[in-house]
N, C-alpha and C positions, 0 to 999 in steps of 0.2 A: 318280228326281230329288229327293226328299226327303232322303236324304243327302247328297249332294255340299254343297250350301249349310251344311249343319253341319260336314262335313271344312273347309270353306275356315275356316268360323267360329273352329273349335281350333288350324288353322294361324296365323291370324291373331291368336290370342290369345296363341301360343309366340312368336312375334315380339317380340309389346309383351313381355312377359314376359321376355324376352330380355333385352330393351333396358333394359327396369325394374331386372335381377338386374344388368345393369353398371353402368347408371349409378349404384344400390348401393353398390356394389363398390369403382368410382372414387370414387365419395367419401367411404364408407370409408377408403381409403389415402391419398387426397388430405389428410384430417383428423388422422389416424395422422405422415404427412410432415410438416402444419402442426403437431401439438405436439413432433414433435421436433427440427424445427427452430428453434423456438421455446425447447427447452430446452438442446438444442446447437449450433447454431446462435451465428453469429456476435450478438456484442449479446445474447445468450437470458441466460435464468437463470444460467446457469453464470459467464459471465461478469459477471452482475451480483452473484451473491455474491463472487467475485473480486476485486472493484472495493470492493465492502464491506466488506471485510477489509481492504484497501489501505489507505482511506477511514479507518478506524480505526487502524493504523498511523501515518498521518500526523496524524491526530488526539491521535495521543500524543506526537507529535515536538512538535510545538509548545505543548502545555501544560507538558513537560519544557524546551522554548527560554525560554516566556513566566516561569517558573521561577528559569533562570539568570540571564536578562537581568533581574528583580527583585534578583537578588542584587545583580547586576554594580551596577547602579542604587542599592543600600541603600549597596553598599560606598564608591560615587563621592560618594554625598553624605553620608559619614562622612568622608570624605577632603578633604572642603570646607569641614564643619563644626568635625571635632576635629581641634586637632592636635596633642597625643598621638598618637593614630591614622594619623595623617601619618607625622608624627615616625618611632614604630615603623616604620612601610612604608618611609620613605626609608633607614632604618638596615640593614633586610633586604636592601636592595639596593644597598646600599655608598660610600650619599652619610652624607657630611659635615656639620657646620653651619661658617657663616662663619671661626668661630673654631677650629675642629678639625682636630687632622692625625691622617691614618689611618696606621697602619703596618703593615705588611704581614711576615707570620713566614714564611716559606717553610721546610718540614718541608726536613732533608738529605736528603741527594743521597745515596742508598745506594753503595757504594763494590761497585767489579766485582771477583766472585772471581777468584781464581788457576783457572788450571787444573794439574792436578798431573799 
């Protein structure tokens, strides 16, 4: 009878070890799955990198717009304060002074070619 309790103890240990092994395996699979979701899942690391690239592109656009706006503001200030600049821009756009006359000379119209 002394062998019978030992056999029960070894069976109990085996059941416990099987449950422990299953627990460890499931824990490892869960950790791998969580890591995969963190990297490739929605709002994961890959989306973060993509968003960082988009943010950099938008920052470059903003800096270009600020530069363009600065140039436009400088030109507006020049037109407000510098009379020769205002006159030059007005003449480029076809405006004339109060006592001036604009003559427009059109190029001659091409004559139609006769067919033979």
